[in-house]
N, C-alpha and C positions, 0 to 999 in steps of 0.2 A: 541617485538623483531622485530630488522632490519635486513634484509641481502641483502649483493651485490648480484646482478645477474652474475656480471662479475667475481668479485674475490672469491666468496661465503663466505666472511668475514661476522660476525654476530655483531651487537650492540646492548646492552639490557640497557633499563632504566626504572626504578620504576616509577610507576604513581599513584596520590592519588586517582585517579578514571578513568573510562573509557571514559570520557567526552571528547568531541572536543577540548575544552581548553587544557585540561592536553596533550590529543595528540600532538597538535601543539604546547607545551612546549617543549615535546619529539624531535619533529620535527626539532626545532628549535636548540637544544643542537647538534642533528646528523649532522646539516648544519654545525655547527659552528668548530664541532671537525673533521669533515671527509670530509668538502668541498662542491662545489654545487651537488645538484641532478638534474639530467636531467627527468628521468622518475620514475614514481611511481606507483607500480601494489598493489594491496591488494584485499580484499574480500569487500561484501557490509555492513559490518558494520555500525551503526550508526555514531560513531566517525569519521570513515573515509569518509563518505558521507559528513559529515559536514566539515571536514576539505578542501575535495575537493573544495565544493562549496567556501570556501573563499581562496584556491591555486589558482584557477581558475578565479578569479574574476579580473577585469581589473586593478583595483588600486593595488591588490598584486602582479599581474605580470609585471605591469610597476615597482613596487620597485625594481625588482629583475634585472632589465637593459636585459641584454643579457642570464642573465641564466634563461631561461624561464622551466618552470616545466610541464609535461604532466602527467595528472593523467589516469591510466588505472584500470578499474574493471573488476573482473571474472564475468562471468554469473552466476545469482541468483542460489542459492543451487546447486552448482558445487564444492565442495571443492578439489576434482582432481585437478582441472585447477590451483591450488596454492600448487600444491605438493611439490615444492623446498622447500617452507618454511613453510608448515604443518608438514614436517618432522622434521625442526630443533625444532618447536616448541614441537614437542611429545618428542624428545630428551631431551630438557632440563626438560621439566616438569618430564618426568619419572626420570631425573637424581635428581631433586629437592626433588621428593617425597621419592625417596629411600635415600636422605641424610637427609633431614630434619624430615622423619617421623612425629610425633606430635609435635615435639618441634615448638615453635613460638619464631623465632628469632628478637632481636630489629631490628629495620630499619637498623642502622648502619652496623651491622654484615650482615644483609640479603644482603645490597648491595655490601659489600665487598667481600661475596662468590660468587655472581653474577658476578663481574669485574674478580675475578679467573677463574671461569666457562668460562666468554668470552675469557678468555686466551686460556684456553685449546682448545675451541671451533675452534677460531683463529689460533691455532697450529696443526690443525688435517690435515692428510697427504691427498693429493687430487688426487696424483698419487700413482704409486705402492710404498709399501714398499721396503727398501732394502734388498736382501738377502745374501751380500757380503759387506766385508768393502770398497770395490773397487766401488761399485754403488753409483749414484748419490743421494744426499739428497732429499726426497719428496717434492714436492712444498706443500705449505700451504697456506691459506689465509693470513696470516700476510706477509709473504715472499712477496707475490704478491702486496701488499697493500704498504709496507714498504721498501722492499728490502733486510730483514736481519730477522733473526728470533726473537721472544720474549717469556722470559718464567718468570715464577712467581719471585720476589722477595726472598719470603721463599720458603721453600723446606716442604714438609708436616712431622709433627712429630716436627720441631721447636718451640721453646717456652715452658714452664711449660704448663702440662696438667689440674691440679685439683687447685683449690682454695677456701677455706672456706667464705662464705658470710653466717653473721648471723647464724653461726652454721651448714649450709648445705652444702655439698661439691659440688662444681660445676666447671665446665672446663671454662677456663678462654676464653674471647671472639676471641682471636687468636688462640687458640687451637680448639676451636668450629668451627670457620672459616675452617682451616686446615682438620678437620676431615669431613666437608660436601664437599670440594673439593676433598678429597681423595677419598670419597664414590662414588661422580659423576666419578673421573678418572677412578676408578676401573671398573664400569659399562660401559665407553666408551670404555675402551681398549678391555673388553670381549665381547661386543655387536657391535662394528663397524669396529675395527681393522681387526679382522679376514675376513669381507667382502671383504677388499680390499688389504688383504696382497697376494702378486704375488708368486705362488708356481713354486719352482725350476723345471727345466723339468729336465729328467735324464742326458740331456747334460751337464745342467747347474751343477748338482751335480757333474758330473764326474770332471769337470772343477775345482770345489773348493774342492775336496778331496785332 
């Protein structure tokens, strides 16, 4: 899980392992899709330490030209210093655990579900939710990054739900992905949105009556 400390946007990438090589591959994809990176903040995981030694080497830095990268580590055994990304990790893990349960998804389906969840996370409101139609649309990470909102291509519930395979009724891949994302979205709305919803004051209530 990558997160931008400016826009609060998130980017998910599935890895074959937690090795330095796999992380460097994910970092390369992040750079290719979202542009140059100036600062990286992380804990002291072995893969991060290995990646930092590569990134901060003279050969690697010279290959970047003017786009130099500075790597910053949090103090050892202090997860609270990375609270801004630890919270996102917890939210995504809880959503996936609630959505997947004991179901082992194929990698393609899992990556599709992650992509949809990434869209939901990047459309989460960063400012107060509107209490009337005249209020401004809340800012979201995607709006800050691209200047326009982004929504999933398919609505939850679209497509066939059940299919018979070898005599066993199973949900089609698309239906399964939609169900996983819907479960995640429900938890997201119930647990996150109420925290940031602006309550209307008595004056506001009188104004909109």
